[in-house]
N, C-alpha and C positions, 0 to 999 in steps of 0.2 A: 453569402459564409455564417455560419455559427461562431456567436462570439463566447470563448468559455472564458471561466475564472481562469486565474493561474494555477490554481490549483489541479483543474480539469486538464488544462495545455501540458502540464507536467506531465499527469498521468498517458493524455495522448502520444506525446512525443515518446514511449518507451515502447508501444506496439509493436511489434516488428510488420516488416512492409508485406504486402502479398499475402495476408492471412487473413480467412474469415475467423469471427471472433464472437464472443458472446458477453455479455456485461450483465454481471451477477449485482442485483440491488440496483438497479437501473435509475430508480426513483422518478426525475422528471425526463429522461432519457436524453441527455443532453450529448453523453458520451456515446452512445449508440447512434444518434442523428449525425455524428460529426465523424465517427466510424464509416456509415454509410455513404455521407459526401464523398469519402477516400474511394466508393467503390467497392467496399469490402462486403462481403456477406454477413449479417450481423441479426444476430437473437439478443431480443433485450429481454432481462427476467428480472421478477421481485415475487417474494413472499406475499406480498399483500396485494389485493385488489385496487386498493385505490390509489395507489402512487405507478400500478400498472396501467390503469385507464386513464391517470394525467399523462404520462408518457406516450400512450395513445394518442389521445389529443394534441400533442406538444406534436408529434411527428407529422400527423394532418396537416397542422397549420406550417410546418415547412416545407410541405409537399413531399413528405418522404414516406408515407402509407404504400403498403406492397417492398416497399425496400427493407424494412425491419421487420422483423418476425418477433411478438412478443409472446410472451408465455408465462405464467401462472408458475411459481418455482421456487421450493426451498433449496438454496444455494445452486448447485447444479444438477439438482433430479432430473429434471427435465431436459437434460441437453443429452443425446444418443451418442454414444462411441463416434467416435471419426467425424463430428458434423462439423467442428469447428479447430482450427489450431492454439489458439489463443483465448485466455479467458482474463478479463479486466474485473477486480473485486476492488472497490475503493470507496471510502468512507466510514468503513467498519472499524471495530476494534481486532488488532491483531489474534486474539484468541477467538475470536470469533470467525475469521479467514481463517485459521488453522482449524477448526473445526469443521468447515464447509471443505478444506482438501481431503481431511480424512477421511471424510463420507466416500471420496473414490473422485477421481481427477477425469474420468471418461476420455482414455486417451489423449489428454490435452495435452502438448508439449509446452508454451509458454504462458505465464501466468505474470500478468504487470499486477502488483499488490501496492495499496495506498491505505495502510494502516491509519488510523489516527490516536491508537493508545495502543501500550501492550508490544511494545517494537520488540523487547528482548525474546517474549515466548511465542512471537510467528518467527522470530529468524531462530530460535532455537529448533522450533518445528521443521521447519524447511532443511533446518543444517541434519538432520538427523532422520530424517524423509527422504533423502535420494532426490534435493532440489538445489541445483547449481544457481548461486545469485549473479547473474550478468552485468547488472547496471545498479547505480543507485542514485537518485537526484533529490536535492534541495530545491523548495521555494518558499518565497515569503508569500503572503497573503494576509491585507493589512499589517496586524502586528502578530500573526501566528506563523508559525515554523511547520513545514511537512514534507514528509520524506516519502518517495514513490520508489519502488521497484521491480526491474524484468527478473525473474527465476525461470529455468529452465527445469522441466525432468526428465533427469537424467539416470537416477541409480544411482546408489552408492551414498555414503554419508561425506558431509562434509565439515570437517571439524571447525568448530569458532573459538576464540578465546570468551571470555566475559564481556571484555570492550568491546570486539566484534559485534556480539550479540544486542549490547545495549546500544551502540553507536551506529555499529554498519561497517561491515569489514572494507567495501569501495570506498566508503566515506572518508575512512582513517587512511587509507591507501592513496588516495586523490586528493583529498582535502580542499572540496570544491569553495567558488567564493564565499558562499553564506557558511562555510562549515563553523568558523569561530561565533558566528553570531546565533547560529544553530545550538552549539552546545554552552553559550552562555546561556539562552534561554531553558534549557535541561537543566542547567547549575542551579539559574534562580528558583526554579519550581521545587528541587529539593532541599533547595534553603530551605523555599516559605513550608515546607511539609514539619523540617525541624521545628521551627520557630513555635509553629501550632502544637507539637509534639512537648514541647519544653526540654527539660532536663531529665525527666525521666528515662532510665537504661532501661529501653525495649528493642527486643528484636527489629521492630519498625523504625524505630532510631538508628539502630547500628547500619542498617540497610540504607535507611538515608544519606545518612552522613556518608558510609563510602561511596555512594553514587554521585553524591554533589564532590567528593575529592578525584572522583576518574573523570568525571567532565571538565572540573579545572585543569587536571592535568595534560589534556590531551587538548584543550582549549589554549594554553600554551606552548604544546607543542610536543607534545610527548612521545612521539613516533617520528618526528621529523623538526622542522624548523618550526619555530611560533606563528601565529596568526600578525 
């Protein structure tokens, strides 16, 4: 078996059963390897030759050569329509993930997305471009919190509030065990930026102050019971 970090285990847990997958930005190939161990069809993609070669070596070392196809690809460009039913895009900024989806989703139905930043921008894109968010999960790895989501391409827009775009509609609804810790970390990030900005009244200061207050509100139970 492959030993994955908590973040990658979280990502893997969202992949629907019995679907073929592509791993976009495969890097070391660990997600692709774990999916292959589950008996799935897997295509590992990366825009750079170096990481793709490293992924190939790792797959060979794990005895998975021939079970994962590797392709040099910018986003989903090297995937043909109908080849896979799920795309995993993890470890990138939310804006970059949205850019990859905007270039074409190749008739792929499910998307497991794990943004490292720009959560608002990604959820805003999904809500306006026919994606339905089916699941949202949290994990903690060392001192950092990570969010991942499973989205389905359905067509039609999904209206989200500002809070839902920043925090996550299903995280707000379900308030999972790490929810309050996660919001506290987001609040502290906004407060640190406020400290650096100082007292100058700027649009950036207003934005960070509003975010800090939003995170505090839901941390204390803005939609239901407190933490």
